C-alpha positions in Angstrom: 74.9 -42.8 -20.8 71.9 -43.5 -18.7 70.6 -42.7 -14.8 69.6 -45.6 -12.3 66.8 -44.3 -9.7 68.2 -45.0 -5.7 64.9 -47.3 -5.6 65.7 -49.3 -8.2 69.5 -49.3 -6.8 67.4 -50.4 -3.3 66.0 -53.2 -5.7 68.7 -54.7 -7.6 70.6 -55.1 -4.8 67.8 -57.1 -3.0 68.1 -59.1 -6.1 71.6 -59.7 -6.0 71.7 -60.6 -2.3 69.5 -63.3 -3.3 71.5 -65.1 -6.3 73.6 -68.0 -5.1 77.2 -67.1 -7.6 80.6 -66.6 -6.1 82.1 -63.4 -7.1 80.9 -60.0 -7.7 77.9 -59.2 -10.0 77.3 -56.3 -12.4 73.7 -55.5 -13.8 73.9 -55.6 -17.4 71.4 -53.1 -19.4 70.5 -53.5 -22.9 68.5 -53.9 -26.1 67.5 -56.7 -27.9 65.6 -57.4 -31.2 61.8 -58.1 -30.1 58.8 -57.1 -28.5 55.5 -55.8 -29.9 57.2 -52.0 -30.9 60.4 -53.6 -32.2 62.9 -53.4 -29.5 62.8 -55.3 -26.2 65.1 -54.2 -22.8 67.2 -56.5 -21.2 68.3 -56.3 -17.3 70.8 -60.1 -16.2 73.0 -60.4 -14.0 76.6 -61.1 -15.2 80.1 -62.0 -13.5 82.5 -60.7 -16.1 82.5 -57.9 -18.2 83.2 -58.1 -22.3 85.8 -55.3 -23.3 84.3 -53.2 -25.0 81.1 -52.3 -22.3 80.3 -49.3 -21.1 80.8 -49.5 -17.1 79.0 -47.3 -15.2 78.6 -47.1 -11.3 75.9 -46.1 -9.2 76.1 -45.7 -4.9 78.7 -48.8 -5.1 76.7 -51.0 -7.9 78.8 -51.6 -11.0 76.1 -51.3 -14.4 77.5 -52.4 -17.8 76.0 -52.1 -21.5 77.0 -52.7 -24.8 77.8 -50.2 -26.9 74.5 -51.1 -29.7 72.5 -50.8 -26.6 74.4 -47.5 -25.3 73.3 -45.7 -28.4 69.7 -47.1 -27.6 69.2 -45.9 -23.9 71.6 -42.3 -23.8 69.7 -40.4 -21.5 67.4 -43.2 -20.2 66.4 -43.6 -16.6 66.1 -47.0 -14.7 63.5 -46.6 -12.3 61.4 -49.1 -9.9 58.0 -48.9 -9.6 55.8 -50.2 -6.6 52.2 -49.4 -6.5 48.7 -50.8 -6.8 48.9 -50.9 -10.4 52.2 -53.5 -10.6 55.8 -53.3 -9.3 58.5 -53.9 -11.6 61.9 -51.8 -13.1 60.9 -49.3 -15.5 62.7 -47.8 -18.4 62.1 -44.0 -19.4 63.7 -43.6 -22.4 63.7 -40.0 -24.2 64.5 -42.0 -28.0 61.7 -44.2 -27.7 59.7 -43.1 -30.3 57.1 -45.7 -29.6 56.6 -47.9 -26.8 54.0 -50.8 -26.0 51.4 -51.1 -23.5 53.1 -53.1 -21.4 56.0 -50.6 -21.6 58.7 -53.7 -21.5 59.2 -52.8 -25.5 60.2 -49.6 -27.6 60.7 -48.6 -31.5 63.1 -45.8 -32.5 
């Protein structure tokens, strides 16, 4: 499956706390067609899971992923960087054969 760094968990929890919603949220991680390299990474907060979702837990935070995305993201590390060149979530995907300059899309 995937791994999520401590820095990413802290940032996700901070963002979740800013959401105004009833009930528990999970982080949905996935891929979709598009972007300059063919596939783009997707992060979203969801209240409900789908029957075929892969469900993981990292330090009490639930992460869900559809089976198709799991194929593309197997072995990926989700991290959060906060440096001089900007901040944001990064995907360290060992399966990506090519990535774009912005790091938000990839090809396999």
